KOLFISE-169858 format. One line per field, with one value per residue: x, y, z of N, C-alpha, C in turn; residue in one letter; residue number from 1. Coordinates in steps of 0.1 Angstrom, whole numbers. Layout:
<rs>
n_east: [X / ...]
n_north: [Y / ...]
n_up: [Z / ...]
ca_east: [X / ...]
ca_north: [Y / ...]
ca_up: [Z / ...]
c_east: [X / ...]
c_north: [Y / ...]
c_up: [Z / ...]
aa: [A / ...]
i: [NUM / ...]
</rs>
This chain:
<rs>
n_east: [718 / 730 / 725 / 741 / 749 / 722 / 713 / 739 / 727 / 710 / 714 / 726 / 754 / 768 / 767 / 775 / 796 / 810 / 783 / 782 / 798 / 789 / 766 / 772 / 772 / 745 / 734 / 717 / 719 / 714 / 691 / 668 / 673 / 661 / 637 / 631 / 629 / 610 / 591 / 567 / 562 / 532 / 514 / 507 / 488 / 493 / 482 / 470 / 484 / 504 / 528 / 525 / 532 / 536 / 556 / 546 / 563 / 553 / 556 / 554 / 556 / 545 / 543 / 561 / 596 / 597 / 609 / 614 / 617 / 626 / 627 / 637 / 640 / 664 / 642 / 646 / 658 / 657 / 635 / 622 / 619 / 646 / 661 / 681 / 674 / 661 / 627 / 615 / 585 / 548]
n_north: [595 / 573 / 551 / 561 / 588 / 600 / 602 / 615 / 641 / 647 / 648 / 674 / 674 / 675 / 696 / 714 / 712 / 726 / 724 / 705 / 724 / 747 / 749 / 744 / 767 / 776 / 773 / 759 / 783 / 801 / 799 / 796 / 823 / 837 / 827 / 843 / 867 / 866 / 851 / 825 / 802 / 811 / 785 / 777 / 760 / 744 / 718 / 686 / 667 / 666 / 680 / 697 / 723 / 760 / 783 / 809 / 842 / 863 / 901 / 933 / 953 / 980 / 973 / 965 / 954 / 919 / 888 / 859 / 828 / 799 / 763 / 734 / 708 / 690 / 675 / 652 / 649 / 659 / 684 / 716 / 734 / 727 / 747 / 772 / 794 / 777 / 780 / 774 / 752 / 758]
n_up: [624 / 645 / 677 / 700 / 691 / 691 / 713 / 725 / 717 / 733 / 760 / 781 / 794 / 778 / 763 / 781 / 796 / 820 / 843 / 863 / 884 / 878 / 891 / 918 / 932 / 938 / 966 / 996 / 1013 / 996 / 982 / 1005 / 1006 / 981 / 982 / 1005 / 1001 / 979 / 983 / 980 / 947 / 930 / 916 / 889 / 865 / 833 / 822 / 828 / 843 / 878 / 870 / 845 / 849 / 859 / 876 / 892 / 903 / 921 / 922 / 943 / 929 / 917 / 878 / 873 / 856 / 839 / 842 / 829 / 826 / 813 / 816 / 812 / 819 / 808 / 793 / 803 / 824 / 861 / 875 / 873 / 899 / 912 / 892 / 888 / 911 / 937 / 954 / 988 / 983 / 988]
ca_east: [722 / 737 / 721 / 750 / 748 / 710 / 713 / 745 / 721 / 698 / 724 / 730 / 765 / 778 / 767 / 777 / 804 / 808 / 769 / 784 / 804 / 783 / 751 / 776 / 768 / 732 / 734 / 703 / 715 / 709 / 681 / 666 / 672 / 655 / 624 / 624 / 627 / 599 / 584 / 562 / 553 / 518 / 513 / 498 / 483 / 481 / 476 / 460 / 494 / 513 / 542 / 524 / 528 / 543 / 556 / 545 / 570 / 552 / 564 / 544 / 561 / 534 / 551 / 581 / 602 / 597 / 618 / 603 / 628 / 617 / 637 / 637 / 642 / 673 / 640 / 646 / 664 / 656 / 625 / 623 / 622 / 658 / 672 / 685 / 674 / 648 / 625 / 609 / 568 / 548]
ca_north: [591 / 567 / 551 / 570 / 608 / 607 / 597 / 627 / 652 / 650 / 652 / 688 / 676 / 668 / 713 / 726 / 703 / 733 / 727 / 705 / 735 / 760 / 736 / 746 / 779 / 775 / 762 / 760 / 792 / 810 / 788 / 804 / 840 / 840 / 823 / 853 / 876 / 865 / 842 / 812 / 810 / 806 / 774 / 779 / 746 / 742 / 708 / 675 / 663 / 679 / 682 / 705 / 735 / 770 / 787 / 825 / 846 / 877 / 911 / 941 / 963 / 982 / 980 / 959 / 943 / 909 / 874 / 847 / 816 / 785 / 753 / 726 / 702 / 684 / 667 / 635 / 650 / 676 / 696 / 737 / 738 / 728 / 748 / 787 / 795 / 773 / 788 / 768 / 753 / 756]
ca_up: [639 / 652 / 689 / 704 / 687 / 695 / 731 / 729 / 715 / 747 / 768 / 783 / 796 / 764 / 759 / 793 / 809 / 837 / 851 / 879 / 887 / 881 / 905 / 936 / 935 / 947 / 981 / 1002 / 1016 / 979 / 981 / 1014 / 1004 / 974 / 989 / 1016 / 989 / 966 / 987 / 970 / 943 / 927 / 906 / 873 / 858 / 819 / 811 / 840 / 854 / 890 / 859 / 837 / 853 / 859 / 889 / 892 / 914 / 916 / 928 / 950 / 929 / 903 / 867 / 871 / 851 / 841 / 840 / 821 / 829 / 807 / 824 / 799 / 826 / 801 / 788 / 805 / 836 / 864 / 878 / 876 / 906 / 914 / 883 / 891 / 926 / 942 / 968 / 992 / 985 / 1004]
c_east: [728 / 726 / 729 / 750 / 732 / 711 / 721 / 737 / 710 / 703 / 733 / 747 / 774 / 784 / 776 / 785 / 811 / 797 / 774 / 790 / 793 / 769 / 755 / 774 / 751 / 733 / 717 / 707 / 706 / 694 / 667 / 669 / 661 / 640 / 619 / 622 / 612 / 591 / 570 / 557 / 537 / 521 / 501 / 495 / 482 / 486 / 466 / 473 / 499 / 526 / 537 / 517 / 536 / 543 / 557 / 548 / 561 / 557 / 553 / 544 / 550 / 546 / 564 / 579 / 599 / 604 / 609 / 616 / 622 / 630 / 633 / 638 / 652 / 665 / 633 / 648 / 664 / 641 / 629 / 625 / 638 / 665 / 672 / 681 / 659 / 639 / 618 / 597 / 567 / 536]
c_north: [581 / 568 / 565 / 586 / 611 / 611 / 610 / 637 / 655 / 648 / 662 / 687 / 682 / 690 / 722 / 716 / 711 / 728 / 720 / 719 / 742 / 756 / 745 / 757 / 781 / 759 / 766 / 777 / 805 / 813 / 794 / 818 / 844 / 833 / 837 / 865 / 873 / 858 / 828 / 820 / 806 / 793 / 773 / 769 / 747 / 727 / 700 / 668 / 674 / 687 / 693 / 715 / 748 / 779 / 804 / 831 / 861 / 891 / 923 / 950 / 969 / 987 / 977 / 955 / 931 / 900 / 865 / 840 / 801 / 776 / 742 / 711 / 691 / 674 / 650 / 638 / 661 / 677 / 713 / 742 / 731 / 737 / 765 / 783 / 791 / 777 / 773 / 770 / 752 / 741]
c_up: [640 / 668 / 696 / 702 / 688 / 705 / 732 / 730 / 728 / 758 / 770 / 788 / 785 / 758 / 766 / 801 / 820 / 849 / 864 / 887 / 890 / 891 / 914 / 942 / 941 / 954 / 986 / 1007 / 1007 / 977 / 988 / 1010 / 994 / 976 / 998 / 1007 / 981 / 971 / 980 / 961 / 939 / 914 / 897 / 866 / 842 / 816 / 825 / 852 / 863 / 876 / 856 / 846 / 852 / 870 / 886 / 905 / 907 / 927 / 934 / 940 / 916 / 891 / 866 / 862 / 851 / 836 / 838 / 821 / 825 / 814 / 818 / 809 / 816 / 796 / 796 / 821 / 847 / 861 / 878 / 887 / 917 / 899 / 893 / 907 / 934 / 954 / 972 / 986 / 995 / 999]
aa: [M / D / Q / Q / E / L / D / D / A / Y / D / Q / I / K / Y / A / P / N / R / T / A / D / R / K / G / V / T / P / Q / T / A / R / Q / F / A / E / R / L / G / A / P / K / R / L / S / Y / G / S / T / P / I / E / G / A / D / L / Y / A / T / K / R / A / N / A / P / I / N / I / F / I / H / G / G / A / W / R / V / G / L / A / R / D / A / A / Y / P / A / E / R / S]
i: [1 / 2 / 3 / 4 / 5 / 6 / 7 / 8 / 9 / 10 / 11 / 12 / 13 / 14 / 15 / 16 / 17 / 18 / 19 / 20 / 21 / 22 / 23 / 24 / 25 / 26 / 27 / 28 / 29 / 30 / 31 / 32 / 33 / 34 / 35 / 36 / 37 / 38 / 39 / 40 / 41 / 42 / 43 / 44 / 45 / 46 / 47 / 48 / 49 / 50 / 51 / 52 / 53 / 54 / 55 / 56 / 57 / 58 / 59 / 60 / 61 / 62 / 63 / 64 / 65 / 66 / 67 / 68 / 69 / 70 / 71 / 72 / 73 / 74 / 75 / 76 / 77 / 78 / 79 / 80 / 81 / 82 / 83 / 84 / 85 / 86 / 87 / 88 / 89 / 90]
</rs>
């Protein structure tokens, strides 16, 4: 691979050209609704730096199904809290 091919391999816009349009569905209102429904996440650390952590959104319902969402941050761009429906952090 040359440098351009290597750069393209790590650029998600090459694989999701509708990313910008898709993100327009995430508004302050949807984020607020998400936060109101689930509350603030519990931050679980798996490393020594602040970025090495996972957010746990718990339910009060016993034996509820779970959903695991892994956001890679595009390796070089973005934060997990900006993905999907970000909730307000405490």
